[in-house]
C-alpha positions in Angstrom: 18.5 53.0 6.3 16.2 55.3 3.8 13.4 53.6 4.6 13.9 53.2 8.4 14.1 56.9 8.4 11.0 57.7 6.0 8.7 55.4 8.5 10.0 57.0 11.4 9.2 60.4 10.0 5.5 59.2 9.5 5.0 58.0 12.7 4.0 61.5 14.4 2.2 62.0 11.8 0.0 59.0 11.8 -0.1 59.2 15.6 -1.7 63.0 15.2 -3.9 61.7 12.8 -5.1 58.6 15.3 -5.8 61.3 18.3 -7.5 63.7 16.0 -9.9 60.7 14.9 -10.5 59.6 17.9 -11.4 63.1 19.5 -13.5 63.7 16.4 -15.4 60.4 17.5 -15.4 61.2 21.2 -17.3 64.1 20.0 -19.9 62.7 17.9 -20.1 59.9 20.6 -20.7 62.6 23.2 -23.3 64.6 20.8 -25.7 61.2 19.9 -25.5 60.6 24.0 -26.4 63.8 25.0 -29.4 64.6 22.0 -30.6 61.2 22.8 -33.8 61.5 25.0 -35.2 59.2 27.1 -39.3 59.0 27.6 -39.9 58.1 31.3 -43.0 55.8 31.8 -45.4 58.3 32.8 -45.0 60.9 30.0 -45.3 61.1 26.2 -42.4 62.5 24.4 -43.6 65.1 21.9 -41.3 66.0 19.0 -41.8 68.9 16.8 -39.9 71.0 14.4 -38.4 69.3 11.2 -39.9 65.9 10.8 -39.8 62.8 8.6 -42.7 62.1 6.8 -44.7 59.1 8.2 -45.5 55.8 6.5 -47.6 57.1 3.9 -45.6 59.8 2.9 -47.4 62.7 4.6 -46.1 65.6 6.8 -45.9 65.4 10.4 -46.8 67.6 12.6 -45.8 65.8 16.0 -44.0 62.2 16.6 -45.5 61.1 19.8 -43.8 58.3 22.0 -44.3 56.3 25.2 -41.7 54.8 26.5 -38.2 54.7 24.6 -35.9 57.0 23.5 -35.3 59.1 20.4 -32.5 60.8 19.2 -33.2 64.7 18.6 -31.6 67.1 16.2 -30.6 69.8 17.4 -31.7 73.2 15.8 -34.1 71.8 13.6 -35.9 69.8 16.3 -37.1 70.4 20.4 -39.1 68.4 22.1 -41.6 68.5 24.8 -43.6 66.1 27.1 -46.8 65.5 28.1 -48.0 64.3 31.5 -49.7 60.6 32.3 -51.0 61.7 35.2 -54.8 61.1 35.8 -57.1 64.2 36.9 -59.8 63.8 38.6 -62.9 65.6 37.8 -65.8 66.4 40.3 -69.1 67.3 38.7 -71.6 68.0 41.3 -75.2 67.7 39.0 -76.9 69.9 41.8 -75.2 72.8 40.5 -75.5 71.8 37.2 -78.9 71.0 36.2 -82.1 71.6 38.0 -83.0 69.0 40.7 -86.6 68.6 39.1 -85.2 66.9 35.9 -82.7 64.8 37.9 -82.6 63.6 41.7 -78.6 64.4 42.0 -77.2 65.0 45.3 -73.9 63.7 45.2 -70.9 64.8 42.8 -69.7 62.0 40.4 -66.0 61.4 40.2 -64.7 61.2 36.7 -61.0 60.2 36.1 -59.7 61.4 32.5 -56.1 61.1 31.7 -54.1 61.4 28.2 -54.3 58.5 26.0 -51.1 56.6 25.1 -53.2 55.1 21.7 -51.5 56.4 18.5 -54.0 59.0 17.0 -54.7 60.1 20.9 -51.3 60.9 21.6 -50.8 62.9 18.4 -54.4 64.8 19.4 -52.9 65.4 23.0 -50.0 67.4 21.7 -51.9 69.4 19.2 -54.3 70.3 21.8 -52.6 70.4 25.4 -49.2 70.4 25.1 -47.9 73.5 27.2 -51.1 74.0 29.1 -51.4 73.9 32.9 -52.9 71.0 34.3 -55.8 73.6 35.6 -56.8 74.4 31.8 -56.5 70.7 31.2 -59.0 69.9 34.2 -61.3 73.0 32.9 -61.2 71.7 29.6 -62.6 68.0 30.5 -64.8 69.5 33.1 -66.9 71.7 30.3 -66.4 68.8 27.9 -68.2 66.4 30.8 -70.7 68.8 31.7 -72.0 69.6 27.9 -72.2 65.5 27.5 -74.2 65.2 30.8 -76.6 68.1 29.9 -76.8 67.0 26.0 -77.6 63.3 27.3 -80.6 64.4 29.7 -81.6 66.4 27.2 -81.8 64.2 24.0 -82.9 61.4 26.1 -85.2 63.2 27.7 -84.0 61.5 31.1 -86.0 63.1 34.4 -86.1 61.7 38.4 -89.1 59.6 36.7 -87.3 57.4 34.3 -83.8 57.1 35.2 -82.0 54.0 35.3 -78.8 55.1 36.9 -76.7 52.2 35.3 -78.2 53.4 31.8 -77.4 56.6 32.0 -73.8 56.3 33.2 -72.8 54.3 30.4 -74.7 56.7 28.1 -72.7 59.9 29.2 -69.2 57.4 29.6 -69.4 57.0 25.8 -70.7 60.6 24.9 -68.0 61.9 26.9 -65.2 59.4 25.8 -65.9 60.4 22.1 -65.3 64.1 22.7 -62.3 63.5 25.2 -60.4 61.4 22.2 -61.1 64.5 20.0 -58.6 66.8 22.5 -56.5 63.6 23.3 -58.0 62.5 26.7 -59.4 59.5 27.8 -62.1 58.5 30.3 -60.9 56.0 32.7 -63.7 55.2 34.9 -66.5 57.4 36.8 -67.5 56.9 40.2 -71.0 57.3 41.8 -72.0 58.3 45.4 -73.8 56.4 47.6 -76.1 59.2 47.5 -76.5 59.8 44.0 -80.1 59.4 43.7 -82.8 61.2 45.7 
């Protein structure tokens, strides 16, 4: 009789404890779900704040991921997205260089985008995060124009010795190197039909 009274008095305590554990478990689950951020396929997730060290034991400025999901600690970590949308940049060489140097009448179209290669994503996060697309466009266009002028000067190109394919290859190679420094990638260069005089 004494044992049955004792068990009967413990049951409400066990039920209360079970309810408390269920509530706590539910809150922890909600917390994990809310703080787990998915990265859409057309973006790069950039995590910053207090971050774990990399595989070599070095501090990280940012963690970047393309696709997947990641738990973001509240207060000590935050996140932003970088857009992978391609940017079309028209460069009218007629406005950039003298027609006596090179007989170009129509613009070249350069297609650039943020690269999904690991080191380039980090560079993009450091250099481009928070910038509007118009500023990224201006920055990329300046790099492109500077590299076109560099190639023309360095290779002593003029309209008497230009070979279109070789010129585009040289320019593209230089542009790709410089764009990579800020996390961008050159996707393609389109040449209009009336590129040469």
